[in-house]
MMTF fields as JSON, N, C-alpha, C and O atoms, coordinates in Angstrom:
{
  "mmtfVersion": "1.0.0",
  "mmtfProducer": "UNKNOWN",
  "numBonds": 187,
  "numAtoms": 188,
  "numGroups": 47,
  "numChains": 1,
  "numModels": 1,
  "chainsPerModel": [1],
  "groupsPerChain": [47],
  "chainIdList": ["A"],
  "bondAtomList": [4, 2, 8, 6, 12, 10, 16, 14, 20, 18, 24, 22, 28, 26, 32, 30, 36, 34, 40, 38, 44, 42, 48, 46, 52, 50, 56, 54, 60, 58, 64, 62, 68, 66, 72, 70, 76, 74, 80, 78, 84, 82, 88, 86, 92, 90, 96, 94, 100, 98, 104, 102, 108, 106, 112, 110, 116, 114, 120, 118, 124, 122, 128, 126, 132, 130, 136, 134, 140, 138, 144, 142, 148, 146, 152, 150, 156, 154, 160, 158, 164, 162, 168, 166, 172, 170, 176, 174, 180, 178, 184, 182],
  "bondOrderList": [1, 1, 1, 1, 1, 1, 1, 1, 1, 1, 1, 1, 1, 1, 1, 1, 1, 1, 1, 1, 1, 1, 1, 1, 1, 1, 1, 1, 1, 1, 1, 1, 1, 1, 1, 1, 1, 1, 1, 1, 1, 1, 1, 1, 1, 1],
  "groupList": [{"groupName": "UNK", "atomNameList": ["N", "CA", "C", "O"], "elementList": ["N", "C", "C", "O"], "formalChargeList": [0, 0, 0, 0], "bondAtomList": [1, 0, 2, 1, 3, 2], "bondOrderList": [1, 1, 2], "singleLetterCode": "X", "chemCompType": "L-PEPTIDE LINKING"}],
  "groupTypeList": [0, 0, 0, 0, 0, 0, 0, 0, 0, 0, 0, 0, 0, 0, 0, 0, 0, 0, 0, 0, 0, 0, 0, 0, 0, 0, 0, 0, 0, 0, 0, 0, 0, 0, 0, 0, 0, 0, 0, 0, 0, 0, 0, 0, 0, 0, 0],
  "groupIdList": [1, 2, 3, 4, 5, 6, 7, 8, 9, 10, 11, 12, 13, 14, 15, 16, 17, 18, 19, 20, 21, 22, 23, 24, 25, 26, 27, 28, 29, 30, 31, 32, 33, 34, 35, 36, 37, 38, 39, 40, 41, 42, 43, 44, 45, 46, 47],
  "secStructList": [7, 7, 1, 1, 6, 6, 6, 1, 6, 6, 2, 2, 2, 2, 2, 4, 4, 4, 6, 2, 2, 2, 2, 2, 2, 2, 6, 6, 7, 1, 6, 6, 6, 2, 2, 2, 2, 6, 2, 2, 2, 2, 2, 6, 6, 6, 7],
  "xCoordList": [58.371, 57.272, 57.245, 58.042, 55.414, 56.043, 55.901, 55.633, 56.202, 56.262, 54.515, 54.258, 53.716, 52.224, 52.168, 51.609, 52.921, 53.094, 54.026, 54.708, 54.485, 56.199, 56.011, 56.706, 54.661, 54.046, 52.325, 51.739, 52.024, 50.965, 51.701, 51.644, 52.375, 53.802, 53.722, 52.685, 54.613, 55.15, 54.57, 54.847, 52.854, 51.898, 51.237, 51.316, 50.281, 50.188, 51.11, 50.647, 52.399, 53.586, 53.425, 52.56, 54.043, 53.171, 52.166, 52.21, 51.165, 49.342, 49.581, 49.131, 50.15, 50.119, 50.627, 49.766, 52.436, 52.951, 52.254, 52.994, 51.557, 51.2, 50.01, 49.76, 49.103, 48.205, 48.089, 47.148, 49.101, 49.641, 50.266, 49.841, 51.216, 51.249, 50.379, 50.847, 49.006, 48.165, 47.269, 46.688, 47.334, 45.814, 46.147, 45.262, 47.857, 48.982, 48.665, 48.514, 48.602, 49.108, 47.13, 46.543, 46.985, 45.849, 44.409, 43.543, 44.05, 43.808, 41.685, 40.64, 42.051, 40.057, 39.855, 38.867, 41.685, 41.474, 39.842, 39.464, 38.977, 38.748, 39.08, 38.922, 39.408, 40.382, 41.54, 42.011, 42.294, 42.443, 42.471, 43.195, 41.077, 40.555, 40.167, 40.383, 39.436, 39.567, 40.433, 40.394, 41.107, 42.692, 43.373, 44.177, 42.627, 42.62, 42.532, 43.228, 41.048, 39.941, 40.604, 41.345, 40.169, 40.679, 41.867, 41.728, 42.667, 44.261, 44.213, 45.016, 43.016, 42.223, 41.876, 42.463, 40.742, 39.802, 40.72, 39.805, 41.419, 42.377, 43.056, 42.986, 43.585, 45.078, 44.115, 44.697, 42.289, 41.879, 41.434, 41.425, 41.223, 41.194, 42.452, 42.487, 43.208, 44.767, 45.013, 45.926, 44.083, 44.746, 43.16, 43.141],
  "yCoordList": [-167.71, -167.228, -168.452, -169.357, -167.925, -168.701, -168.106, -166.937, -169.45, -168.242, -167.496, -166.838, -168.34, -168.098, -166.352, -165.458, -166.257, -164.509, -164.174, -163.549, -164.319, -163.577, -163.2, -162.321, -164.063, -163.408, -162.442, -161.799, -162.799, -162.182, -159.913, -158.843, -160.793, -158.761, -158.726, -158.482, -158.924, -158.083, -158.161, -157.673, -159.276, -158.603, -157.135, -156.095, -157.239, -156.455, -155.169, -154.356, -155.032, -153.493, -153.503, -152.705, -154.242, -154.17, -153.511, -152.852, -153.79, -153.471, -151.657, -150.673, -151.549, -150.058, -149.792, -149.616, -149.67, -148.992, -148.8, -148.035, -149.145, -149.324, -148.201, -147.388, -148.656, -148.159, -146.53, -145.899, -145.978, -144.529, -143.976, -142.856, -144.53, -144.482, -144.363, -143.815, -144.949, -144.909, -143.672, -143.126, -143.435, -142.69, -141.163, -140.476, -140.716, -139.764, -139.312, -138.152, -140.591, -140.19, -140.452, -139.69, -140.967, -141.507, -141.455, -141.372, -141.49, -142.422, -142.011, -142.592, -140.676, -140.769, -141.572, -141.762, -142.284, -143.863, -144.643, -144.475, -145.43, -146.25, -147.756, -148.525, -148.073, -148.772, -149.067, -149.808, -148.806, -148.299, -149.0, -149.815, -148.105, -148.001, -149.41, -149.991, -149.639, -151.306, -152.409, -153.187, -152.126, -153.248, -153.033, -153.683, -151.878, -151.394, -152.539, -153.543, -152.0, -152.996, -154.575, -155.033, -154.892, -156.592, -156.603, -156.745, -156.483, -156.753, -156.44, -156.953, -155.376, -155.991, -157.281, -158.195, -156.941, -157.885, -159.083, -159.906, -159.539, -160.979, -160.69, -161.52, -159.55, -160.382, -159.87, -160.071, -159.018, -159.868, -161.441, -162.237, -161.53, -163.127, -164.157, -165.259, -163.552, -164.329, -164.246, -164.721, -163.643, -163.077, -164.144, -164.083],
  "zCoordList": [-82.117, -83.375, -84.425, -84.674, -85.163, -85.814, -87.478, -87.754, -88.709, -89.502, -90.616, -91.624, -89.303, -89.556, -89.148, -89.784, -87.921, -87.219, -87.611, -86.799, -88.698, -88.902, -90.131, -90.641, -91.021, -92.194, -92.224, -93.095, -90.789, -90.401, -90.441, -91.047, -89.028, -88.907, -90.4, -91.016, -90.818, -92.595, -93.423, -94.519, -92.946, -94.76, -94.155, -94.808, -92.217, -91.947, -92.417, -93.218, -91.891, -92.341, -93.649, -94.01, -94.699, -96.173, -96.825, -97.864, -96.022, -96.394, -95.564, -96.152, -94.521, -93.766, -95.036, -95.897, -95.584, -95.652, -97.749, -98.367, -98.267, -99.283, -99.441, -100.331, -97.613, -97.811, -97.678, -98.16, -97.007, -96.634, -97.982, -98.265, -98.911, -99.807, -101.173, -102.171, -101.135, -101.737, -101.788, -102.726, -100.63, -99.384, -100.138, -100.648, -100.091, -100.253, -101.863, -102.247, -102.738, -103.796, -104.819, -105.587, -104.618, -105.379, -104.883, -105.754, -103.677, -103.532, -103.933, -103.639, -104.749, -106.052, -107.149, -107.858, -107.162, -107.868, -107.443, -106.284, -108.353, -107.46, -107.653, -106.705, -108.516, -108.547, -108.278, -109.141, -107.395, -106.567, -105.082, -104.509, -104.712, -104.179, -103.486, -102.422, -104.756, -104.743, -104.109, -103.155, -104.969, -104.4, -102.656, -101.989, -102.426, -100.783, -100.288, -100.141, -99.955, -100.398, -100.04, -99.17, -100.761, -101.315, -100.253, -99.038, -100.716, -99.742, -98.229, -97.449, -97.748, -96.815, -96.082, -95.503, -96.364, -96.176, -96.619, -96.668, -96.846, -97.555, -95.856, -94.95, -95.764, -94.466, -93.286, -92.22, -92.995, -92.198, -92.167, -91.227, -92.953, -93.0, -92.73, -92.184, -93.181, -92.984, -91.024, -90.349, -90.7, -89.206, -88.057, -86.827]
}
């Protein structure tokens, strides 16, 4: 495993945790939805 692989996996885990926390709490907030979308795009670009 390279450092990149570890970063990819950990960033995905962090993103999923954030996603589920946000989904449960404040999914209706458009600012937070935008942040989630941007984060997901960044993660997809890393992969």
